[in-house]
N, C-alpha and C positions, 0 to 999 in steps of 0.2 A: 140282907147284907148286900152292900154293893160290891162288884167284882173287885175294884180297887183295894177293899178290906180283905180279900181272900188271903188265907195263909194255908199252907199244906196241912193236912189232917193226918196224913200217913207218911212212912219213910218213903215209900214208893213216889207220892206225890212231890216230896222234897227232892228226891232224886231226879225225877222227870224235869222239875223246874230248873235244877242246877244243869242238867243236860242242855236244855234249851238256852239258858244264859251263856254257856259255853260254847253254843253253836254245834253241839254234837247231837244232831238229829239221829244218827244211828244208835246212840246209846239210848235215847229217849224210846225208840222203837224196841230195843232190847228189853228195857224195863217193862214197857207195855205188854210185850209178848209173854212175860213171866208172871203177870198178876191176875187175880180175878177181877172182873168187871161186874158192876151192878147195871142191870137193865130194866128200865121200867116196862111194865106190862099192865094192859087194861085188866081192870079187876074181874071183868066178864069173859076174858079169853084164856084157854088152855095155854099153859106156859111157852110150848114151842110150836103152837099152830100159827098159821099164817096170820091171824088176827092177833097174835100174842107178842108182837114186837113193837116197842115204843118207838114211833119214828117221828121225824120232823122233816118238812119240805122247806128247801131253801134254793133259790136261783134254779128252779126246775128240776132239782135232784132230790131225792128221798134219802134220808139218813137214818140208821138205825142208831138210837141214842144209848150211850154207855158212859158210866161214871166210875172213877177210881175209889170213891168212898161215899158213905151215905151223906157225908158233909158236903161234898162236891155236887152231889145230886140235889141236895136242898138249896145250895147256892144257885144252881142253874135253873132249876124248876119252880123253886119258891112255893107258891100256894098249890101248884100242879103236881107236887111231890106226891106219889102215892105207892102202890104196890111194886115190887121189883123182884128179880131173880138174880142169883149170883152164878156166873159162868166163869171158868178159865178161858183165856183168850183162845187156847186151842179148840175148846168146845164150841166157843162162838164161830170160830172160822169153819168148823166142821158142819155146823147147823145154819150156815148163812142162808137167808131166805130169798135172795134175789140179787143175780149178778150185776144188775144196774145200780143197785143202792149203795152208798158209801157208809162207812162208820164215822160218827161224830163222837169223840171222846171229850167229856167235860166241855161242851161248846160254850164259848164266853169267858172261860177261865184262862189265867196265864198259861196253864198246862193243857191247852185244848190241842186236840189232833183230829185230822180228817184223813181217812184212807179209803181208797178205792177197794171195792170187792176183791180184785186181783191181788192187792197188797195185804189184805186181811188174810187171804188163803196162804200167800206165800210166807208170811211170818208166823202164822198159826200151823202150818203144816210140817215145820222143822222141829227138831228137839229143843225144848224150852232152854236148854243150856247153851245152845248155839243157834239162835234163829237167823235166818236170812233176813236181814234188815236192810239190804243194799237196794237202793232206788236207781233207776235208769238214768236220772239227771234230777237236780234239784229244782223244785217247781216254785213258782212265784208265790204259792201260799205258804210253803215251807219257809221261804226267805222271810216273808211277812211276819210269821209267827216268832222266828228268831229274833227279828229286829224289835218286835213287841216285848218279847222277854227281856232283851237288853235294855229298853227303855225303862223297865221296872227296877233295874238295879239302882 
């Protein structure tokens, strides 16, 4: 499936898409903080060991891969889709493997998000009913994602 053909598979993905279309990045992060994520894992690695994290390197940065639904994972990984584990966002934040790594949620999809480790910890450490989703300033990447979502309207 081409990314341009992607449609939200869950209510959370629909809400995330709508938040990005509306330019409401904080709502996007509040939704993300409240859901379970699917994390691909190598089939030969224990679930939470150092080798048990599905990662992707881009621009010299390592990203932990996470997906909001099995459909999103298949759309992004295609024939590379394999084993995964489900974690609540707070559990992911508590088990974060490396402070230099970022989180890549649904990379390549209209509801993609890229979060540095400090922000994963910030939104994962507060109660899920009121996560602290404030950013110190809107980044170029965030503006680009919002513009991308608006172009899809």
